[in-house]
C-alpha positions as CSV (number, residue, x, y, z in Angstrom):
1,M,25.1,-25.4,11.0
2,K,28.8,-25.5,10.2
3,L,28.3,-22.4,8.2
4,L,27.0,-20.4,11.2
5,T,29.6,-21.8,13.4
6,D,32.3,-20.7,11.0
7,L,30.7,-17.3,10.5
8,F,30.6,-16.4,14.2
9,S,33.7,-18.2,15.5
10,T,36.4,-17.7,12.9
11,D,38.4,-14.5,12.2
12,Y,37.4,-14.4,8.6
13,G,33.7,-15.0,9.5
14,L,33.7,-12.1,12.0
15,M,35.4,-9.8,9.5
16,S,32.8,-10.7,7.0
17,I,30.0,-9.8,9.4
18,I,31.8,-6.5,10.3
19,G,32.3,-5.7,6.6
20,I,28.6,-6.4,5.8
21,A,27.4,-4.4,8.8
22,F,29.7,-1.5,7.8
23,M,28.4,-1.4,4.2
24,I,24.8,-1.5,5.4
25,G,25.5,1.3,7.9
26,M,27.2,3.4,5.2
27,G,24.2,2.9,2.9
28,V,21.8,4.0,5.6
29,F,24.0,7.0,6.4
30,F,24.2,8.1,2.8
31,I,20.5,7.7,2.2
32,I,19.7,9.9,5.2
33,F,22.5,12.4,4.3
34,F,21.4,12.8,0.7
35,K,17.7,13.1,1.5
36,R,18.5,15.8,4.0
37,K,20.6,17.7,1.5
38,M,18.0,17.4,-1.2
39,A,15.3,18.8,1.2
40,E,17.6,21.7,2.2
41,D,18.3,22.5,-1.5
42,A,14.5,22.4,-2.3
43,V,13.8,24.9,0.6
44,S,16.6,27.2,-0.5
45,A,15.4,27.0,-4.1
46,D,11.9,27.9,-3.0
47,I,13.2,30.8,-1.0
48,Q,15.3,32.0,-3.8
49,Q,12.5,31.7,-6.3
50,A,10.0,33.5,-4.0
51,G,12.5,36.4,-3.5
52,A,13.3,36.8,-7.2
53,P,11.6,39.8,-8.8
54,V,8.7,38.9,-11.1
55,K,9.4,39.8,-14.7
56,Q,6.8,42.2,-15.9
57,P,6.0,42.6,-19.7
58,N,7.0,46.0,-21.2
59,L,3.7,47.7,-21.9
60,D,5.3,50.6,-23.7
61,T,6.0,48.6,-26.8
62,V,2.5,47.1,-27.1
63,T,0.5,48.7,-29.9
64,P,-3.3,49.0,-29.4
65,Q,-5.5,47.2,-31.8
């Protein structure tokens, strides 16, 4: 019980709570940010791949058998 009293009533306890909450918030932000950027990159790669010309084989050099 003394631990919780110290955690919520002292300056170092409150700074610890603030620091932990800040780090958890940063982690959540970065997870959401990176997932959004990866999804955008996947969409742009799909669009770029769909718009690229398809490489056709050169039929002039093929010899009949």
